[in-house]
C-alpha positions in Angstrom: -0.2 -0.1 0.0 1.5 3.4 -1.2 0.0 5.4 1.5 -1.3 4.9 5.5 -4.9 5.0 6.3 -4.2 8.2 8.3 -3.2 9.6 4.7 -6.3 8.1 3.2 -8.6 9.7 5.3 -7.2 13.0 5.0 -7.6 12.8 0.9 -11.1 11.4 1.6 -10.6 8.0 -0.3 -12.6 6.5 2.2 -16.0 8.6 0.7 -14.9 7.7 -2.3 -14.8 3.9 -1.2 -18.2 4.3 0.0 -19.8 5.3 -3.1 -18.2 2.6 -4.7 -19.5 0.1 -2.1 -23.5 1.7 -2.9 -23.5 0.8 -6.2 -22.2 -3.0 -5.7 -25.1 -5.4 -5.4 -23.4 -8.4 -3.8 -22.4 -8.2 -0.4 -18.3 -10.0 -1.3 -18.3 -7.0 -3.7 -19.0 -4.7 -1.3 -16.3 -6.1 1.0 -13.7 -5.6 -2.2 -14.6 -1.8 -2.4 -14.5 -1.6 1.3 -10.9 -2.8 1.7 -9.6 -1.0 -1.6 -6.2 0.4 -1.4 -3.8 1.6 -4.1 -0.8 -0.2 -5.4 2.5 0.6 -6.2 3.1 -1.9 -8.8 2.5 -0.5 -12.8 1.6 -3.8 -14.2 -1.1 -4.2 -11.3 -2.4 -0.5 -11.6 -2.5 -1.3 -15.8 -4.7 -4.5 -15.1 -6.9 -2.7 -12.3 -7.6 0.1 -14.8 -7.9 -2.2 -18.0 -10.9 -3.9 -15.9 -12.7 -0.8 -15.1 -12.0 0.3 -18.9 -13.6 -3.2 -20.3 -16.6 -2.7 -17.5 -17.4 0.7 -19.0 -16.9 -0.8 -22.4 -19.3 -3.6 -21.2 -22.2 -0.7 -20.3 -21.8 0.9 -23.5 -22.2 -2.4 -25.5 -25.0 -3.8 -23.0 -26.6 -1.5 -20.6 -28.6 -4.4 -19.2 -25.5 -6.5 -18.5 -25.8 -7.1 -14.6 -25.5 -9.6 -11.8 -28.9 -9.2 -10.9 -30.4 -12.6 -10.0 -27.5 -13.7 -7.9 -27.7 -14.2 -4.2 -25.5 -14.4 -1.1 -24.7 -17.8 -0.9 -21.4 -18.3 0.9 -23.1 -19.2 4.4 -25.2 -21.9 2.5 -21.8 -23.3 0.8 -20.2 -23.4 4.3 -22.8 -25.4 5.7 -23.0 -27.7 2.9 -19.0 -28.4 3.4 -19.8 -29.3 7.2 -22.7 -31.4 6.3 -25.7 -29.4 7.3 -28.7 -29.6 4.8 -30.0 -26.9 2.8 -34.1 -25.7 3.0 -35.5 -24.9 -0.3 -35.5 -21.6 -0.3 -31.9 -21.5 0.0 -31.8 -24.3 -2.7 -33.9 -21.8 -4.9 -31.5 -19.1 -4.4 -28.2 -21.3 -5.2 -30.2 -21.9 -8.3 -30.8 -18.5 -9.3 -27.3 -17.2 -8.6 -26.0 -20.7 -10.8 -28.4 -19.9 -13.6 -27.2 -16.0 -13.6 -23.5 -16.9 -13.7 -24.2 -19.2 -16.7 -26.0 -16.5 -18.6 -23.1 -14.0 -17.9 -20.5 -16.4 -18.9 -22.7 -17.4 -22.1 -23.1 -13.6 -23.1 -19.6 -13.3 -23.0 -17.9 -16.3 -24.2 -20.6 -17.4 -26.8 -21.8 -13.9 -28.1 -20.3 -13.3 -31.8 -19.8 -10.5 -33.6 -17.6 -8.2 -35.0 -16.7 -4.4 -34.9 -18.3 -1.9 -32.5 -21.0 -4.4 -31.0 -18.3 -7.0 -30.3 -16.9 -8.6 -26.6 -14.0 -9.9 -28.4 -11.7 -7.0 -26.8 -12.8 -7.9 -23.5 -10.3 -10.1 -22.5 -10.2 -9.5 -18.8 -13.7 -9.9 -18.3 -13.8 -13.1 -20.6 -10.7 -14.4 -18.4 -13.0 -13.6 -15.2 -16.2 -15.9 -16.5 -13.9 -18.5 -17.9 -13.4 -19.7 -14.9 -17.4 -20.2 -14.5 -18.0 -23.8 -14.8 -21.8 -24.3 -15.4 -23.6 -26.3 -13.2 -26.9 -27.1 -15.3 -27.9 -30.5 -14.0 -28.0 -29.0 -10.3 -30.1 -25.9 -12.1 -32.5 -28.4 -13.4 -32.5 -31.0 -10.4 -33.7 -27.8 -8.0 -35.9 -26.5 -10.4 -37.6 -29.8 -11.1 -37.6 -30.6 -7.1 -38.6 -27.2 -5.9 -41.4 -25.1 -6.9 -40.6 -21.1 -6.9 -42.7 -20.6 -3.7 -40.5 -22.7 -1.8 -42.8 -26.3 -1.8 -41.2 -29.4 -2.8 -42.7 -30.3 -6.1 -44.7 -33.6 -6.8 -42.4 -34.1 -9.8 -39.6 -34.3 -7.3 -39.9 -38.2 -7.1 -42.6 -40.7 -8.0 -42.8 -41.7 -4.3 -43.5 -38.3 -3.3 -46.3 -38.1 -6.2 -47.7 -41.3 -5.0 -48.1 -40.3 -1.2 -49.4 -36.9 -2.3 -52.1 -38.5 -4.1 -53.0 -40.9 -1.4 -53.2 -38.3 0.5 -55.5 -36.5 -1.2 -57.7 -39.3 -1.6 -57.6 -40.0 2.2 -58.5 -36.4 2.8 -61.5 -37.1 0.6 -63.0 -40.0 2.3 -62.1 -37.8 5.7 -64.5 -35.0 4.1 -67.2 -37.0 3.1 -67.5 -38.9 6.4 -67.5 -35.7 7.8 -69.8 -34.0 5.3 -72.2 -37.0 6.3 -71.9 -36.0 10.1 -72.9 -32.6 9.4 -75.8 -33.6 7.3 -77.2 -36.3 9.7 -80.3 -35.2 11.2 -79.3 -36.7 14.4 -76.3 -34.4 15.2 -78.0 -31.1 14.0 -78.9 -29.7 17.3 -75.1 -30.9 18.8 -73.3 -28.7 16.6 -72.6 -25.2 17.4 -71.6 -24.6 13.8 -72.1 -26.5 10.5 -68.3 -26.4 9.7 -65.5 -28.6 9.7 -62.2 -27.6 11.1 -58.9 -28.9 12.2 -57.1 -29.1 15.6 -53.6 -30.7 15.6 -53.6 -31.9 12.0 -57.1 -33.5 13.3 -60.4 -33.2 11.4 -62.8 -31.9 13.9 -66.3 -30.6 14.3 -67.8 -28.0 17.0 -70.0 -29.3 19.4 -72.1 -27.7 22.0 -70.9 -28.4 25.5 -74.0 -29.8 26.7 -73.6 -32.8 23.9 -70.2 -33.5 24.1 -70.6 -36.6 26.5 -73.5 -37.7 23.8 -71.4 -37.3 20.5 -69.2 -40.5 19.8 -65.7 -39.2 19.3 -62.3 -37.9 20.8 -62.0 -34.4 22.2 -59.4 -32.0 20.9 -59.7 -28.8 22.0 -62.3 -26.4 24.0 -63.1 -22.8 23.0 -61.8 -20.0 25.3 -65.7 -19.4 26.2 -65.8 -23.2 27.2 -69.2 -23.6 25.2 -67.7 -25.4 22.5 -65.8 -28.6 22.6 -64.1 -29.2 19.4 -64.5 -33.3 18.3 -63.2 -35.8 16.1 -65.6 -38.3 15.0 -65.2 -41.7 15.9 -65.8 -42.8 12.3 -62.9 -40.5 11.0 -60.3 -41.3 13.8 -59.1 -44.3 11.8 -59.1 -42.2 8.4 -57.0 -39.5 10.6 -54.7 -42.0 11.6 -54.1 -43.4 8.1 -53.5 -39.8 7.0 -51.3 -39.1 9.7 -49.3 -41.8 9.1 -49.2 -40.9 5.1 -48.0 -37.5 6.1 -45.3 -38.6 8.4 -44.0 -40.7 5.1 -44.8 -37.6 2.9 -42.2 -35.7 5.1 -40.0 -38.3 5.4 -39.7 -38.5 1.8 -39.5 -34.5 1.7 -36.3 -34.9 3.8 -34.8 -37.5 1.4 -35.2 -35.2 -1.4 -33.6 -31.9 0.7 -30.8 -34.3 1.4 -30.4 -35.4 -2.3 -30.2 -32.1 -3.2 -27.8 -30.7 -0.7 -25.3 -33.7 -1.4 -25.0 -32.7 -5.2 -24.2 -29.5 -3.7 -22.0 -30.4 -1.4 -20.0 -32.1 -4.0 -19.6 -29.0 -6.2 -19.0 -26.8 -3.3 -15.4 -25.7 -4.6 -16.6 -25.2 -8.2 -20.0 -23.2 -6.9 -17.4 -21.2 -4.6 -15.0 -20.5 -7.5 -18.4 -19.6 -9.7 -19.9 -16.9 -7.0 -16.1 -15.4 -6.9 -16.1 -14.8 -10.2 -19.5 -13.0 -10.2 -18.4 -10.9 -7.0 -15.7 -10.0 -9.2 -17.8 -8.8 -12.1 -20.0 -7.0 -9.8 -17.2 -5.2 -8.4 -15.7 -4.0 -12.0 -19.0 -3.2 -13.2 -19.5 -0.7 -9.7 -15.9 1.0 -11.0 -17.3 1.0 -14.3 -20.6 3.1 -13.0 -18.4 5.0 -10.7 -16.7 6.4 -13.5 -19.6 7.1 -15.6 -21.1 8.8 -12.6 -18.0 11.1 -12.3 -17.5 11.6 -16.0 -14.2 10.1 -15.7 -11.7 8.2 -17.7 -8.4 6.2 -17.6 -5.3 8.7 -18.2 -2.3 8.0 -20.0 0.1 6.0 -17.7 4.3 6.5 -17.5 6.7 4.6 -15.9 8.2 7.8 -14.5 7.6 9.9 -11.2 5.5 12.8 -13.1 1.7 14.4 -13.0 0.1 16.2 -15.6 -3.5 16.8 -15.2 -5.6 18.4 -17.6 -8.8 20.2 -16.0 -8.8 17.7 -13.0 -12.1 18.0 -10.8 -12.6 16.9 -7.2 -14.9 14.2 -7.4 -16.6 14.9 -4.2 -17.2 19.0 -5.2 -21.0 19.6 -6.2 -22.0 22.2 -8.1 -20.2 24.6 -10.7 -16.5 22.9 -10.1 -13.8 24.8 -11.5 -10.9 22.3 -12.9 -7.6 22.7 -12.3 -4.8 22.1 -14.5 -1.2 21.6 -13.3 2.0 19.5 -13.6 5.1 18.2 -11.7 7.7 16.1 -12.8 8.1 17.6 -16.4 9.8 21.2 -16.1 10.0 21.1 -12.2 9.1 18.6 -9.5 7.7 21.1 -7.0 5.0 23.6 -7.0 4.7 26.2 -4.3 1.2 27.7 -3.9 1.5 31.0 -2.3 -1.1 34.1 -1.5 -3.7 34.2 1.1 -5.9 31.5 2.9 -8.9 31.1 0.6 -9.4 27.7 0.4 -8.6 26.8 -3.2 -4.7 25.9 -2.2 -5.9 22.9 -0.1 -8.3 21.7 -2.5 -5.8 21.5 -5.4 -3.4 19.6 -2.7 -6.2 17.4 -2.1 -7.1 17.0 -5.7 -3.8 15.8 -6.8 -3.5 13.2 -3.8 -6.8 11.8 -4.4 -6.1 11.5 -8.6 -3.1 9.8 -7.4 -4.9 7.2 -4.8 -7.6 6.6 -7.1 -6.0 5.7 -9.9 -3.2 3.5 -8.2 -6.4 2.0 -6.8 -7.6 1.1 -10.7 -10.6 3.6 -10.5 -11.1 6.3 -13.4 -10.3 9.7 -12.4 -12.3 12.7 -13.3 -9.5 14.6 -16.0 -9.5 15.1 -19.6 -8.2 12.5 -22.1 -4.3 14.0 -22.4 -3.6 13.5 -18.9 -0.7 11.7 -17.8 0.3 10.1 -14.5 3.3 8.0 -13.3 3.1 5.7 -10.6 4.6 6.4 -6.8 5.6 3.9 -4.4 5.0 6.2 -1.6 2.3 8.9 -0.9 3.1 11.5 2.1 0.7 14.1 3.3 0.6 16.6 6.1 -2.8 18.7 5.9 -3.9 20.7 8.3 -7.4 22.7 9.2 -7.1 25.7 6.8 -9.8 27.3 8.0 -7.7 28.0 11.7 -6.9 31.4 12.2 -4.0 30.7 14.6 -2.1 27.2 15.2 -0.5 26.4 18.6 2.8 25.4 19.3 1.5 21.7 20.1 -0.2 21.8 16.6 3.3 22.9 15.0 5.1 19.9 16.9 2.5 17.1 15.5 3.1 18.9 12.2 6.9 18.5 12.6 7.0 15.0 13.8 5.2 14.3 10.5 7.2 16.0 8.4 10.2 14.7 10.4 9.1 11.3 9.0 8.4 12.4 5.4 12.2 13.7 5.1 13.4 10.6 6.6 11.6 8.0 4.1 10.8 10.3 0.7 12.6 9.2 -2.0 12.6 10.0 -6.0 9.6 7.9 -6.2 7.5 9.9 -3.9 4.4 12.2 -3.9 4.6 14.3 -1.1 1.9 17.1 -0.2 2.5 19.6 2.3 0.0 22.2 3.6 0.8 25.0 5.3 4.2 24.4 5.6 6.0 26.1 8.5 3.1 27.6 9.8 2.5 28.0 13.7 5.9 29.3 14.6 8.0 32.8 14.0 7.1 33.8 10.3 11.3 34.2 9.6 12.1 30.8 11.0 8.9 29.2 9.6 9.5 30.3 6.3 13.8 29.6 6.7 12.6 25.7 8.0 10.2 25.4 4.9 12.9 26.5 2.5 15.4 23.6 4.0 12.8 21.0 3.8 11.4 21.7 0.0 15.5 22.0 -0.6 16.1 18.6 1.0 13.0 16.8 -0.7 14.3 18.4 -4.1 17.7 17.3 -3.8 15.9 13.8 -2.8 14.0 13.7 -6.2 10.9 14.0 -4.7 7.7 15.1 -6.4 5.2 17.5 -4.7 2.7 20.4 -4.0 3.5 22.6 -0.9 1.2 25.7 0.3 2.4 28.6 2.5 1.7 31.8 3.4 5.5 33.4 3.5 6.3 35.3 0.7 10.1 34.9 0.8 9.0 31.2 -0.8 8.1 33.1 -3.8 11.8 34.3 -4.1 13.1 30.6 -3.1 11.0 29.4 -6.0 12.1 31.4 -8.9 15.8 30.8 -7.9 15.7 27.1 -7.3 16.0 24.7 -9.7 13.0 22.0 -9.8 10.4 24.3 -8.2 7.9 26.6 -9.5 5.7 29.2 -8.2 1.9 29.0 -8.5 -1.5 30.8 -6.8 -5.0 30.5 -6.7 -6.7 33.5 -8.4 -8.6 36.2 -6.1 -11.6 38.5 -7.2 -11.0 42.0 -5.8 -14.5 43.1 -7.0 -16.6 40.1 -4.7 -13.6 39.7 -2.6 -14.1 35.8 -3.0 -11.3 33.3 -4.8 -12.1 32.0 -8.2 -10.3 28.8 -7.6 -8.4 29.2 -10.4 -5.1 27.7 -10.2 -2.4 30.4 -12.1 1.2 28.5 -12.6 4.2 30.6 -12.9 2.3 33.5 -10.6 3.0 33.8 -7.1 -0.1 34.7 -4.7 -0.1 37.8 -3.2 -1.7 38.5 -0.1 -4.3 41.7 -1.4 -4.6 42.6 2.5 -4.5 46.0 2.2 -6.8 46.1 -0.8 -9.2 44.3 0.6 -9.1 45.9 3.8 -9.6 49.2 1.6 -12.7 47.5 0.4 -14.2 46.5 3.1 -14.4 50.5 4.4 -10.8 50.6 6.8 -10.2 54.4 6.9 -7.5 55.7 4.5 -5.2 57.0 7.4 -4.5 53.7 8.8 -4.1 52.2 5.5 -1.8 54.8 4.4 0.1 54.4 8.0 0.1 50.8 7.0 2.0 51.4 3.7 4.7 53.4 6.0 5.5 50.2 7.5 5.8 48.4 4.3 9.8 48.5 3.1 9.8 49.9 0.0 11.4 46.3 -1.5 7.8 44.6 -0.2 6.2 47.5 -2.4 8.2 47.3 -5.6 7.6 43.3 -5.1 3.5 43.5 -4.4 3.9 45.9 -7.8 5.6 43.3 -9.5 3.4 40.8 -8.9 0.5 42.6 -9.6 1.9 43.2 -13.3 2.6 39.6 -13.6 -0.9 38.5 -12.4 -2.7 41.0 -14.8 -0.4 40.0 -17.7 -1.3 36.1 -16.8 -4.9 37.2 -16.5 -4.8 38.7 -20.0 -3.3 35.7 -21.2 -5.7 33.4 -20.1 -8.5 35.4 -21.0 -7.0 35.2 -24.7 -6.6 31.8 -24.4 -10.1 31.0 -22.9 -11.4 33.1 -26.3 -9.6 31.1 -28.9 -10.5 27.6 -26.9 -14.3 29.1 -27.1 -14.0 29.8 -30.7 -12.1 26.3 -31.3 -15.4 24.8 -29.7 -18.0 26.9 -31.9 -15.9 25.7 -34.8 -16.2 22.3 -33.8 -19.7 22.3 -33.0 -20.4 24.0 -36.3 -18.9 21.6 -38.1 -20.4 18.8 -36.1 -24.1 20.5 -37.0 -22.7 20.7 -41.1 -21.9 17.1 -40.9 -25.5 16.1 -39.3 -26.9 18.3 -41.7 -25.3 16.5 -44.5 -26.5 13.1 -43.1 -30.1 14.2 -42.9 -29.6 15.6 -46.5 -28.2 12.2 -47.6 -31.2 10.2 -45.9 -33.8 12.6 -47.3 -32.3 12.0 -50.5 -32.6 8.2 -50.3 -36.0 8.5 -48.6 -37.4 10.8 -52.0 -35.4 8.1 -54.6 -36.6 4.9 -52.7 -40.5 6.6 -52.6 -39.8 7.3 -56.6 -38.7 3.8 -56.9 -42.3 2.7 -55.1 -44.3 5.0 -57.5 -42.7 3.9 -60.2 -43.2 0.3 -59.6 -46.7 1.0 -58.7 -47.3 2.8 -62.1 -45.8 -0.3 -64.1 -48.0 -2.6 -62.5 -51.2 -0.7 -62.8 -49.7 -0.7 -66.0 -49.5 -4.1 -66.9 -52.7 -4.7 -65.6 -54.2 -2.6 -67.7 -52.4 -3.7 -70.8 -53.5 -7.5 -70.0 -56.9 -6.5 -70.1 -56.5 -5.1 -73.3 -54.6 -8.2 -74.8 -57.6 -10.4 -73.1 -60.4 -7.7 -75.0 -58.4 -8.0 -78.3 -58.2 -12.0 -77.8 -62.1 -11.9 -77.1 -62.9 -9.8 -80.0 -61.0 -12.3 -82.4 -63.9 -14.7 -81.6 -66.7 -12.5 -82.6 -67.8 -11.8 -86.2 -66.1 -8.9 -88.2 -68.2 -6.1 -87.4 -67.9 -6.6 -83.6 -64.1 -7.4 -84.2 -63.8 -3.7 -85.9 -65.6 -2.2 -82.7 -63.5 -4.0 -80.4 -60.5 -3.3 -82.0 -61.3 0.8 -82.0 -61.9 0.2 -78.3 -58.8 -1.3 -77.8 -56.9 1.6 -79.3 -58.7 4.1 -77.2 -57.5 2.2 -74.3 -54.0 1.8 -75.2 -54.1 5.7 -76.1 -55.5 6.7 -72.7 -52.8 4.0 -71.1 -49.9 5.6 -73.2 -51.2 8.8 -71.6 -51.2 7.8 -67.9 -47.8 6.1 -68.1 -46.4 9.5 -69.6 -48.5 11.5 -66.8 -46.9 9.2 -64.3 -43.5 9.6 -65.3 -43.5 13.5 -65.2 -45.8 13.4 -61.7 -43.8 10.9 -59.9 -43.7 13.3 -56.7 -47.5 14.0 -56.4 -49.3 13.2 -53.3 -52.3 10.8 -52.8 -55.4 12.1 -54.5 -57.9 10.2 -52.2 -61.2 11.3 -51.2 -62.5 11.6 -47.9 -65.5 9.3 -48.8 -62.9 6.3 -49.9 -61.8 6.0 -46.2 -63.6 3.0 -44.5 -62.3 1.8 -41.1 -60.2 -1.1 -41.2 -58.7 -0.5 -44.8 -55.1 -1.2 -45.3 -52.8 2.2 -46.2 -49.3 2.8 -46.6 -47.5 6.1 -45.4 -44.8 7.0 -47.8 -43.1 9.5 -45.1 -43.2 7.0 -42.6 -42.7 4.1 -45.0 -44.8 2.0 -42.9 -48.0 -0.1 -43.5 -51.0 0.8 -41.0 -55.1 0.1 -40.9 -57.5 3.0 -40.6 -59.5 3.6 -37.2 -61.4 6.2 -37.9 -62.8 8.6 -40.7 -61.4 11.8 -41.8 -61.8 14.7 -39.2 -62.9 18.3 -40.2 -58.8 18.7 -41.1 -59.0 16.0 -43.5 -56.7 14.1 -41.0 -57.2 10.2 -40.4 -56.2 8.2 -37.0 -54.2 5.3 -38.3 -53.0 2.4 -36.3 -49.2 1.4 -37.3 -47.5 -0.9 -35.5 -48.0 -0.3 -31.5 -48.8 3.3 -32.5 -51.4 5.4 -33.4 -50.8 8.5 -35.8 -53.0 11.0 -37.3 -51.6 11.6 -40.7 -53.3 14.2 -43.3 -55.3 12.4 -45.9 -53.1 13.6 -49.3 -50.0 11.4 -47.6 -51.6 8.3 -47.6 -52.5 5.8 -50.2 -54.5 2.7 -50.2 -53.1 -0.7 -50.4 -54.3 -3.0 -52.6 -54.6 -6.5 -50.3 -55.2 -8.5 -53.2 -51.7 -8.5 -54.4 -50.1 -11.8 -53.8 -46.9 -12.2 -51.5 -44.8 -13.4 -54.7 -45.6 -10.1 -56.7 -44.8 -7.9 -53.4 -41.1 -9.5 -53.3 -40.6 -9.2 -57.2 -41.8 -5.2 -57.2 -40.8 -3.9 -53.8 -37.3 -6.1 -53.0 -35.1 -3.8 -51.2 -37.5 -2.0 -49.3 -37.5 -1.6 -45.3 -40.8 -3.6 -45.3 -39.9 -6.1 -47.6 -37.0 -7.0 -46.2 -38.8 -7.6 -42.8 -41.6 -9.6 -44.9 -39.0 -11.9 -46.8 -36.7 -12.8 -43.6 -39.0 -12.5 -40.8 -40.2 -16.4 -39.4 -43.3 -16.9 -38.6 -41.8 -18.3 -35.2 -39.5 -17.4 -32.4 -37.6 -19.8 -30.0 -37.2 -17.8 -26.8 -36.0 -21.2 -24.7 -33.1 -20.4 -22.0 -34.0 -16.9 -21.7 -35.5 -15.3 -18.5 -39.0 -14.2 -18.5 -38.1 -10.6 -18.8 -35.4 -10.9 -21.3 -37.8 -13.0 -23.1 -40.7 -10.5 -23.0 -38.4 -7.7 -24.5 -37.5 -10.1 -27.2 -41.1 -11.3 -28.1 -42.5 -7.7 -27.9 -40.0 -6.7 -30.5 -40.7 -9.8 -32.9 -44.5 -9.3 -32.6 -44.2 -5.4 -33.9 -42.1 -6.7 -36.8 -44.7 -9.6 -37.5 -47.4 -7.0 -37.6 -45.6 -4.6 -39.8 -45.1 -7.4 -42.4 -48.7 -8.8 -42.2 -47.9 -12.0 -40.7 -51.3 -13.3 -39.1 -50.3 -16.3 -37.0 -47.1 -16.8 -35.2 -45.4 -19.6 -32.9 -43.6 -18.6 -29.6 -41.7 -21.7 -28.4 -41.0 -21.7 -24.7 -40.5 -25.0 -23.9 -42.5 -27.0 -21.2 -39.8 -26.9 -18.2 -41.1 -25.4 -15.0 -44.0 -23.4 -16.8 -42.9 -20.1 -15.4 -41.6 -18.6 -18.9 -45.0 -20.3 -20.7 -47.3 -18.2 -17.8 -44.9 -15.4 -18.3 -45.6 -15.3 -21.9 -49.3 -16.0 -21.6 -49.7 -13.1 -19.3 -48.0 -11.0 -21.7 -50.4 -12.3 -24.4 -53.6 -11.5 -22.6 -53.0 -7.7 -22.7 -51.0 -7.2 -26.0 -53.1 -5.1 -28.3 -52.0 -6.8 -31.3 -53.4 -10.5 -30.3 -56.5 -11.9 -31.4 -56.5 -15.0 -29.6 -53.9 -17.6 -28.6 -53.6 -21.5 -27.5 -51.2 -24.0 -27.0 -49.9 -26.0 -29.6 -51.6 -29.4 -30.5 -50.2 -33.0 -31.4 -47.2 -32.0 -34.2 -47.2 -28.4 -33.5 -45.2 -28.9 -30.7 -47.5 -29.3 -27.9 -47.4 -27.3 -24.5 -43.9 -26.4 -25.2 -45.7 -24.1 -28.0 -48.2 -21.3 -28.1 -50.2 -20.6 -31.2 -50.9 -17.0 -31.5 -53.5 -15.2 -33.9 -52.7 -11.7 -34.9 -55.5 -8.8 -35.5 
């Protein structure tokens, strides 16, 4: 570990770990987050960051990828390993965990594809799921034996099914005997209530107390008032004994089944434990990825030397309008000395640098720009006091010095050192001298770091010492508040007199104060003021250039987007023109065929009738030629439908949407028609629709419209969908999309293959079909269609 727990606490790394824990789902993953510490090995850091990179890439490819469904099963596995027995609920939790692990392994290992939607580059995640050994036989055994409500199913064993059938017969015989007693007129006046109840697993009837000795049977209980006794009739005692024997056998059979299932789990405890460990690791990596998304973070460039280059770094725990900071260490200089008034910005900068290093070396992304660079430090030393303190006592100074003594004894050229208010708490002259000596020693050791101070003499030290650089936090004299922008190369000034004047201090007092300031200090302050003004102008110009560059980039993006939209519009118009041309050709062919047929019919008639028919045919051909020409010249005209041609139920095509639909209502006063298209209802102007010829054959549809979106679906979409192996939630998403495509392409009947299994998937699908607007009816398959493993759906 590169830093002590005390250092990690001062840098608020514990809060980061708490955020990470809150995102984890499994207790084991939360434990990993709670014990997360930074490491100093370059290869280890690269491996940890690669996991986070791949987790983030996986969430982009599959936002629903999660370990949800798995349970905390470690206590159950430990009990199995010690020879204990699992109850049905625990077995179901193990089954769910095994199923989730198998599903995730299948997703990552067996998914095919290439390009941006491929899992091929997720090497670290694939290596983790590679260790998952699917336990499908255990899943199936538990599913067959244990119902979802936690009871043991009849199908668990033949003996259990037989016993339960026998128990049902026995219970029916008891009920019939009891019903006979209730209907017997001889017992009517003895009954308190005409009901059958149970006491201690025995069937009894409520008898009035005064008739208890006259009613033959065994008393099992008495009411609180004492007026009613519950008696098991003597005629059913033997039947009750038989039922009790059956129940005892049933319980023994259930225990045998549970022991058998537990034994199967116990044999595979090691494999299941490894499987669960892989799920914990996956959950932890996904949590790191989601934390990165929440912080809008990323992985900087890793370098194999002690270097820090943070570009627009944001402290991840600050909220609101966070001002990013940019700084460098280990390139032109090793130590950054931040001077100026105590406004809060210096310590935030110090903590940001330290927290970025700790998070990165723990395998977490950090909120910086992509061109940031970070080296790997073997040790991180921090001395941070209370930046809000007005004065520090000798004991505080001693505590700080004790910490600094340890730093100067241990720090080396692979250490990052962060010192807050160096030398404070003692005489300014001695404190400044001590601070310069400490910084000189750390520079000689080759350390990188940041130090904050109030002492003005350290400004000259930073100017004159190789490896050191001045910096300050910008202060707005108009608002008397810090802007929190870090200015590298410019030392800070106190601005005490200016602030005092703005706050209303008498000018006589201010003049007297200036007399106490030496001429050298005055010139130094003037020089600093000029430097700061110059730096501010440079930064302002730099910001303007960046803003102009952003505007140019945004403009280029907008132009690119518009260009794509124009290309899509062109393709749409071209496709529409092709469709209309095909329609014209089809109509032309139909009319030409009709004319040819008329000519052939005329040839069979007398000459006079032939001549008249030929004249009619010439006239039709001339008219047809005019239509073809008109169709060529007015291919983009709108539909000429009239309101009286529109009837509910008619099939129409909407060229603008490139969708087929069905008319729901007649045109309204605005000549708009309500149309059902897919799962949507839309109002479309009458001029923008055209009727679909429902008599057209599929073969003709394929020949004339091949290449369009609707035809591609019609040609490629099968009339069945196989949902076996999916969870109910996943299956319903796939089924909903498939049914939309089926309705659009005009398929009237589909087959849903869900298998027989436990029936949970079938029940979920049937519940979904009950409320689906496109379903006319549905039924289970018959012999030859798949029996109960298939559902046949008729679509509206």
